[in-house]
C-alpha positions as CSV (number, residue, x, y, z in Angstrom):
1,M,0.1,0.1,0.5
2,L,2.8,2.5,1.2
3,K,5.0,2.0,-3.2
4,I,0.5,3.4,-3.9
5,Y,1.6,6.1,-2.0
6,E,5.1,6.5,-3.3
7,N,3.6,7.5,-7.0
8,N,3.2,11.8,-7.2
9,W,0.9,11.3,-10.2
10,F,-1.2,9.0,-8.5
11,I,-1.9,11.4,-5.8
12,E,-1.5,14.0,-7.5
13,K,-4.6,12.8,-9.3
14,N,-6.2,11.5,-6.2
15,L,-6.3,14.8,-4.8
16,R,-8.0,16.5,-7.8
17,L,-10.4,14.0,-8.1
18,N,-11.3,14.5,-4.1
19,L,-10.7,18.0,-4.2
20,R,-13.7,18.4,-7.1
21,T,-16.2,15.8,-5.1
22,Y,-15.8,17.9,-2.2
23,L,-16.2,21.8,-4.6
24,L,-19.4,19.4,-6.4
25,F,-20.9,18.2,-2.8
26,Y,-19.9,22.4,-1.7
27,H,-21.9,23.6,-4.5
28,S,-24.4,21.7,-3.8
29,E,-24.7,21.7,-1.0
30,V,-24.9,25.3,-0.1
31,G,-25.8,26.8,-3.8
32,E,-24.8,30.5,-4.3
33,V,-22.0,31.5,-3.8
34,D,-23.4,35.0,-4.1
35,R,-25.3,34.5,-1.7
36,F,-23.7,35.4,1.0
37,D,-22.2,38.9,1.4
38,R,-18.9,38.4,3.5
39,H,-16.7,34.4,4.0
40,E,-18.5,34.2,7.6
41,E,-21.7,34.3,6.6
42,Q,-20.3,30.7,4.6
43,V,-18.4,29.7,7.8
44,S,-21.3,30.2,9.8
45,Y,-24.1,28.6,7.3
46,A,-21.5,25.3,8.2
47,G,-22.1,25.3,11.1
48,L,-17.9,26.4,11.2
49,D,-17.6,29.8,13.7
50,P,-16.7,29.2,17.6
51,V,-18.7,29.4,20.4
52,V,-18.7,33.2,22.2
53,H,-19.6,33.3,25.5
54,Q,-19.9,37.0,26.5
55,S,-20.5,38.9,30.5
56,G,-19.4,41.8,30.5
57,D,-15.1,42.8,29.8
58,T,-15.1,39.0,29.5
59,E,-15.2,37.0,26.6
60,V,-14.1,33.9,25.3
61,H,-14.2,31.4,22.8
62,G,-15.0,28.0,22.3
63,S,-15.5,25.3,20.2
64,I,-17.4,25.2,17.2
65,S,-21.1,25.9,16.8
66,K,-21.8,22.8,14.9
67,E,-25.0,24.5,14.1
68,G,-26.0,24.6,10.9
69,S,-25.5,21.8,8.0
70,A,-23.7,19.3,9.9
71,S,-23.2,17.0,6.3
72,L,-20.8,20.2,4.6
73,R,-19.1,20.4,7.7
74,L,-18.7,16.9,7.3
75,A,-17.2,17.1,3.5
76,L,-15.0,19.9,4.6
77,V,-12.9,18.7,7.8
78,Q,-12.1,15.3,5.7
79,A,-11.1,18.0,3.3
80,A,-9.2,19.2,5.7
81,Y,-7.5,16.1,6.8
82,R,-6.5,15.0,3.4
83,A,-5.2,18.2,2.4
84,I,-3.1,18.0,5.4
85,R,-2.4,14.6,4.8
86,Y,-0.6,15.0,1.0
87,D,0.2,18.2,2.2
88,D,3.5,20.1,4.2
89,Y,2.6,23.8,4.0
90,L,-0.8,22.4,4.9
91,R,0.6,19.8,7.9
92,D,3.3,22.2,9.3
93,F,0.5,25.1,10.0
94,Y,-2.3,22.2,11.3
95,T,0.3,21.6,13.7
96,R,1.3,24.5,15.2
97,L,-2.0,25.2,15.6
98,K,-2.2,21.9,17.4
99,Q,0.1,23.0,19.3
100,R,-0.7,25.6,19.8
101,K,-4.6,25.0,21.2
102,N,-3.1,21.9,22.8
103,K,-1.0,23.9,24.7
C-alpha cells in the first residue's frame, strides 16, 4: 500500500478527484455562493464558527458552534484531513495550530 502513495501521479490525481468531489458537494449543499456577502456567513452556515460567551468585559471563545449543515461540515473536515495528509505546508500549519491549541 505504501508504494501506491510513493507515486506522485497517483497522489495528484487522487487529490484532484477528491477536491472536485468536495467542491461539487459544497456547491450542491450551499447553492450560489454569491448569496453570502462575507466569508463569515459561509463559515456560520457550515457551523464552523466559534461559540462566544460574553459577560461584561470577559469574552471566551469556545469550540465550533455545530449549527448549520452537518453534512457540509463533515465534507469540509474530511477535505481538510486529506489536505494535511498530502500537503507539507498545510500539515505544518495544522501542527502549529494543534500545538498552540493544546497548550
